[in-house]
matplotlib code that plots the C-alpha trace (Angstrom):
import matplotlib.pyplot as plt

x = [-41.1, -39.7, -38.5, -34.8, -35.0, -36.3, -33.7, -31.0, -32.3, -32.2, -28.5, -27.8, -29.3, -27.6, -24.0, -25.2, -26.0, -22.6, -20.8, -22.3, -21.6, -18.0, -17.6, -19.3, -16.3, -14.1, -17.0, -17.1, -19.9, -19.4, -18.9, -16.2, -13.1, -14.4, -13.1, -14.9, -11.8, -12.0, -10.3, -9.7, -7.6, -3.9, -2.1, 0.4, 2.2, 3.6, 6.0, 7.3, 8.9, 10.5, 13.3, 15.3, 18.5, 21.6, 25.0, 25.9, 23.2, 20.5, 16.8, 14.5, 11.9, 10.9, 9.0, 6.4, 4.2, 1.1, -0.5, -1.8, -4.5, -5.6, -7.7, -7.3, -6.0, -3.9, -3.0, -0.1, -0.6, 1.5, 3.7, 6.5, 9.5, 7.5, 8.9, 5.8, 7.8, 10.9, 8.2, 6.9, 10.3, 11.5, 8.6, 9.7, 13.3, 14.4, 15.9, 18.0, 21.7, 23.0, 19.6, 19.1, 17.1, 18.4, 15.8, 12.6, 11.6, 9.3, 7.9, 5.8, 5.9, 3.9, 4.5, 4.6, 5.0, 5.0, 3.2, 5.9, 4.9, 6.6, 5.8, 8.0, 10.8, 9.6, 9.6, 12.5, 12.5, 14.7, 12.0, 8.5, 5.9, 4.3, 7.9, 8.4, 5.2, 6.0, 9.0, 8.0, 5.1, 7.4, 10.0, 7.5, 4.9, 7.3, 5.7, 7.3, 7.5, 4.3, 2.5, 3.8, 3.0, -0.6, -1.1, 0.7, -1.7, -4.8, -3.3, -3.5, -6.8, -7.9, -6.2, -7.9, -5.1, -5.7, -5.8, -3.7, -0.8, -1.2, -0.3, 2.2, 4.1, 5.0, 7.8, 7.1, 7.3, 4.8, 2.0, 0.3, 0.9, -2.2, -1.3, 2.1, 0.7, -1.5, 1.6, 3.1, 0.2, 0.3, 4.0, 3.2, 0.0, 2.0, 3.9, 0.5, 0.9, -0.7, 0.2, 0.2, 2.2, 1.2, 3.6, 1.3, 0.4, -1.8, 0.5, 2.0, -1.3, -4.3, -7.5, -9.6, -6.9, -6.1, -10.1, -9.5, -6.5, -8.3, -11.4, -9.3, -7.1, -10.6, -11.9, -8.8, -8.4, -12.1, -11.6, -8.3, -8.5, -4.9, -4.2, -2.8, -0.7, -1.4, 0.7, -0.6, -0.8, -4.4, -6.7, -9.8, -8.1, -6.9, -10.3, -12.1, -9.3, -8.2, -10.1, -7.3, -5.3, -1.6, -0.8, 3.2, 5.0, 8.7, 9.5, 6.9, 3.2, 1.1, -2.2, -3.8, -7.2, -10.2, -10.4, -14.1, -12.9, -9.6, -11.2, -14.3, -12.9, -9.0, -7.3, -3.9, -3.5, -1.2, -4.1, -6.6, -4.0, -3.9, -7.7, -8.1, -5.7, -7.8, -8.6, -12.3, -14.1, -14.5, -18.0, -19.0, -19.3, -22.6, -24.2, -27.3, -25.8, -22.2, -20.4, -18.6, -15.8, -15.4, -15.3, -12.8, -10.4, -11.4, -10.5, -6.9, -6.4, -7.2, -4.9, -7.3, -8.0, -10.6, -12.2, -10.0, -6.6, -7.9, -8.3, -4.9, -3.4, -5.7, -5.3, -5.6, -7.0, -8.3, -7.1, -4.0, -3.8, -6.5, -3.9, -3.9, -0.3, 0.5, -2.2, -0.8, -3.3, -2.1, -3.5, -5.1, -2.1, 0.1, -1.9, -2.2, 1.6, 2.1, 2.3, 4.6, 6.7, 6.6, 7.9, 10.3, 12.1, 12.0, 13.5, 16.2, 16.7, 17.3, 19.6, 21.5, 22.0, 23.3, 25.6, 27.0, 27.5, 29.5, 31.3, 32.2, 33.5, 35.9, 36.9, 36.8, 36.2, 39.1, 39.8, 38.3, 40.1, 39.7, 40.1, 44.2, 45.2, 47.8, 45.9, 49.5]
y = [4.9, 8.1, 11.0, 9.9, 7.1, 8.5, 11.2, 8.4, 6.6, 9.8, 10.3, 6.6, 7.1, 10.5, 8.6, 5.9, 8.3, 10.2, 7.0, 5.6, 9.1, 8.9, 5.1, 6.0, 8.0, 5.0, 3.0, 0.8, -0.4, -1.7, -5.2, -4.2, -5.8, -8.2, -11.7, -13.4, -14.6, -15.7, -13.6, -16.2, -18.0, -18.0, -15.8, -17.1, -14.5, -11.9, -9.0, -7.9, -4.7, -5.2, -2.4, -2.0, -0.5, 0.4, -1.0, 2.9, 2.8, 4.7, 3.5, 2.6, 1.0, 1.0, -0.7, -2.5, -4.9, -6.6, -10.1, -11.7, -14.7, -16.8, -15.5, -11.8, -8.9, -5.8, -2.9, -1.2, 2.9, 5.6, 7.9, 6.9, 6.1, 5.0, 1.8, -0.4, -2.2, -2.8, -4.3, -6.8, -7.6, -8.3, -10.7, -12.5, -12.4, -10.7, -7.4, -5.2, -5.5, -3.6, -3.6, -6.0, -6.5, -4.7, -5.6, -7.4, -10.4, -11.5, -15.4, -17.5, -21.2, -21.0, -20.6, -16.7, -15.5, -11.9, -9.9, -7.4, -3.9, -3.9, -6.8, -6.7, -6.1, -9.3, -11.6, -12.9, -11.4, -14.2, -16.8, -17.4, -17.0, -20.4, -22.1, -19.4, -20.5, -24.2, -24.1, -22.8, -25.5, -28.1, -27.1, -25.8, -28.6, -31.7, -32.1, -33.9, -31.6, -32.5, -32.3, -29.0, -27.4, -28.6, -27.0, -23.9, -23.8, -24.4, -21.3, -19.1, -20.1, -19.2, -15.9, -15.3, -15.2, -16.4, -19.8, -19.0, -19.6, -23.0, -23.6, -20.7, -19.5, -16.0, -13.6, -10.8, -8.3, -9.9, -9.2, -6.0, -4.8, -6.2, -9.6, -9.6, -8.8, -11.5, -13.8, -12.6, -13.6, -16.8, -17.3, -16.4, -18.9, -21.6, -21.4, -22.5, -19.9, -19.3, -15.4, -13.4, -10.0, -7.6, -4.6, -2.1, -4.5, -2.0, 1.0, 0.5, -0.3, 1.8, 2.2, -0.3, -3.1, -2.0, -3.0, -6.2, -7.1, -6.0, -8.0, -11.0, -11.1, -10.6, -13.7, -15.7, -15.1, -15.8, -19.1, -20.3, -18.9, -17.2, -14.3, -11.0, -7.9, -5.3, -2.3, 0.7, 4.2, 4.3, 4.7, 3.4, 0.5, -0.5, 0.3, -2.6, -4.8, -5.0, -5.5, -3.7, -0.8, 0.3, 3.9, 4.3, 7.6, 7.7, 4.2, 4.3, 3.4, 6.1, 4.8, 1.2, -0.6, -1.7, 0.0, 1.5, 2.9, 4.1, 6.0, 7.4, 8.5, 8.8, 9.9, 10.9, 14.3, 12.4, 9.8, 12.9, 14.2, 11.4, 10.8, 14.7, 14.2, 11.9, 13.4, 13.8, 13.7, 17.9, 19.0, 19.0, 22.6, 23.6, 21.3, 22.7, 24.9, 25.2, 28.4, 27.8, 30.0, 27.8, 25.1, 26.2, 26.6, 23.4, 21.7, 23.3, 22.2, 18.9, 18.7, 19.2, 21.9, 24.5, 24.1, 26.7, 25.2, 21.7, 23.0, 24.2, 21.0, 18.1, 14.9, 11.0, 8.7, 5.2, 1.8, -0.4, -1.2, 1.3, 2.9, 6.3, 6.4, 5.2, 7.3, 8.4, 10.9, 14.3, 16.7, 20.2, 22.1, 19.9, 19.9, 23.9, 24.0, 21.5, 24.0, 26.5, 23.6, 22.2, 25.8, 26.0, 22.4, 23.6, 26.4, 24.8, 21.9, 24.7, 26.8, 23.3, 22.7, 26.1, 25.6, 22.1, 23.3, 26.1, 23.8, 21.6, 24.4, 25.7, 22.1, 19.4, 16.0, 13.8, 12.0, 14.9, 16.5, 19.7, 20.3, 21.0, 20.0, 17.3, 14.5, 14.1]
z = [33.0, 35.3, 33.9, 34.7, 33.1, 30.2, 30.0, 30.3, 27.6, 25.6, 26.7, 25.5, 21.9, 21.5, 22.2, 19.9, 17.1, 18.0, 17.6, 14.4, 12.6, 13.7, 12.5, 9.4, 8.6, 8.5, 6.7, 9.6, 12.4, 16.1, 14.3, 11.9, 12.5, 15.0, 14.8, 17.6, 19.5, 23.0, 25.7, 27.8, 25.4, 25.9, 23.3, 20.5, 20.3, 22.8, 22.6, 25.9, 26.5, 23.0, 22.2, 19.3, 18.6, 16.2, 16.9, 17.7, 20.5, 18.8, 20.1, 17.3, 18.9, 22.8, 25.1, 22.6, 24.4, 22.9, 22.7, 19.8, 20.0, 17.3, 14.8, 16.0, 13.8, 15.5, 13.5, 13.7, 12.6, 12.7, 10.4, 8.6, 10.8, 14.1, 14.3, 12.9, 10.0, 12.4, 15.0, 12.5, 11.5, 14.9, 15.3, 12.1, 13.0, 9.9, 11.4, 9.2, 9.7, 12.7, 14.4, 17.7, 20.3, 23.3, 25.8, 26.1, 23.9, 20.9, 22.1, 19.9, 18.7, 15.6, 11.8, 10.6, 7.3, 5.9, 2.9, 2.3, 1.0, -2.5, -4.4, -7.0, -4.8, -3.1, -6.1, -7.9, -11.2, -12.9, -11.8, -13.1, -10.6, -10.1, -10.0, -7.1, -5.4, -5.8, -4.6, -1.1, -1.2, -1.8, 1.2, 3.9, 2.9, 2.3, -1.3, -4.7, -7.5, -9.2, -5.8, -5.2, -8.5, -8.4, -4.6, -5.9, -9.0, -6.5, -4.4, -7.1, -8.3, -4.9, -5.1, -8.2, -10.5, -14.2, -15.1, -17.9, -15.8, -15.4, -19.5, -19.4, -16.2, -16.2, -14.9, -12.5, -15.0, -17.1, -14.4, -13.0, -9.7, -8.1, -9.7, -8.4, -5.0, -4.9, -5.8, -2.7, -0.4, -2.3, -1.1, 2.4, 2.5, 1.2, 4.5, 6.0, 8.9, 12.0, 11.8, 8.8, 8.8, 6.5, 6.0, 4.1, 1.4, -0.4, -0.4, -3.9, -5.5, -7.0, -5.3, -6.9, -6.7, -2.8, -2.5, -4.0, -1.6, 1.4, 0.8, -0.3, 3.1, 5.1, 3.3, 3.5, 7.2, 7.8, 5.7, 7.0, 10.6, 10.8, 13.4, 11.7, 12.4, 9.8, 9.3, 7.7, 7.2, 6.3, 9.6, 7.7, 6.4, 9.7, 11.0, 8.8, 9.1, 12.5, 16.0, 17.9, 17.2, 18.3, 17.6, 17.4, 17.3, 17.4, 18.0, 21.2, 21.7, 22.4, 22.5, 22.0, 22.5, 20.5, 17.1, 17.6, 20.8, 19.5, 16.5, 18.2, 21.4, 20.9, 23.9, 22.6, 20.9, 17.9, 17.4, 16.8, 14.5, 12.3, 12.3, 11.5, 8.8, 6.7, 3.3, 2.5, -0.8, -1.4, -2.0, -6.0, -7.7, -8.4, -5.4, -3.3, -0.6, -1.9, -2.7, -6.0, -4.7, -1.6, -3.6, -5.8, -2.7, -1.2, -4.6, -4.8, -0.8, -2.0, -5.1, -7.5, -10.2, -11.4, -14.8, -16.3, -14.6, -16.1, -19.4, -19.6, -17.7, -18.7, -16.6, -17.1, -14.3, -14.2, -12.8, -13.2, -16.7, -18.0, -20.5, -18.7, -18.1, -21.9, -24.0, -27.5, -27.9, -27.5, -25.3, -26.1, -25.1, -27.0, -30.1, -29.6, -29.5, -32.5, -35.5, -33.7, -32.8, -36.1, -37.6, -34.7, -35.9, -39.6, -38.8, -36.5, -39.3, -42.1, -39.8, -39.3, -42.9, -43.5, -40.8, -41.6, -45.2, -44.3, -42.2, -44.8, -47.0, -44.0, -43.2, -45.8, -44.6, -44.4, -47.9, -49.7, -52.4, -54.1, -57.7, -58.2, -54.9, -54.3, -52.2, -50.5]

ax = plt.figure().add_subplot(projection="3d")
ax.plot(x, y, z, "-o")
ax.set_aspect("equal")
plt.show()
């Protein structure tokens, strides 16, 4: 092997290690988000120069263009107000009142369904959840009531919902947030879509349930073969779920390409800003080579508190349904304040009683008689 060949090999190895390190930041590898779609296969959805505007002429989304193939996953990422959800609604044909397509088009001839961001808002609060799914199955799959209910229960079982729903249907307010999101996914899958549109389906969920929903959607896509457009703020989720990324800012596309390339070698400053904005876990206090003072500052910047602050402001954390929000045990601060508060309350009650008695003596209640007075 020549010296030049050896040098080229070392350069390639160094580039591969650098790329692997960057991918590790997002918990992905070179194969993450790949669906094995054939580039020669014709797209099932095409957005061409899509432009959306209000009735007053304000442009909300301008010049969006992409093609989606069967089994492929595209991620729309960007800050709030960048036009991601509007683009998704234009694909589904559910634009808000007063917003219209002023230029370009969205073309597809396949079924599409949407998983909305707020699961409780997407469900009918007055209708049991199994009945809701069965109604969609009956309408979209042309089944009778009994067949629709059986298909709905089968779908809910596929999504990991409790078997007790077959015996006793429940309303949305009787289920957790993660369970409601699974119901919304079931409603979308009941349409047997070729394209699944996901509008930040994990935003309203805690981190453990987010992981379950992400794994569930990935598994269902692998099994059912639908294409997907996934809208999210979270670049780590987009990197894992999608083979291609479209970065949007103020209604325009600033960068697009394969997920690995966009995340490891971003060209646009805005994309680099989004990547740098990802929160990292702070170093633990007392770790080797870590300055405790610097660790404390890093924890504050990341919204964490020092031991002294935590003692005065204890916090509760846990997954959905762990009871962190409904704990009846008083905190240390509340317990310390309890004696003084009890004394203050007793004093207030005593003052109130004295005040009431004085008031009654000065202003007798209606219908009371004092001795020697004429009741008339």
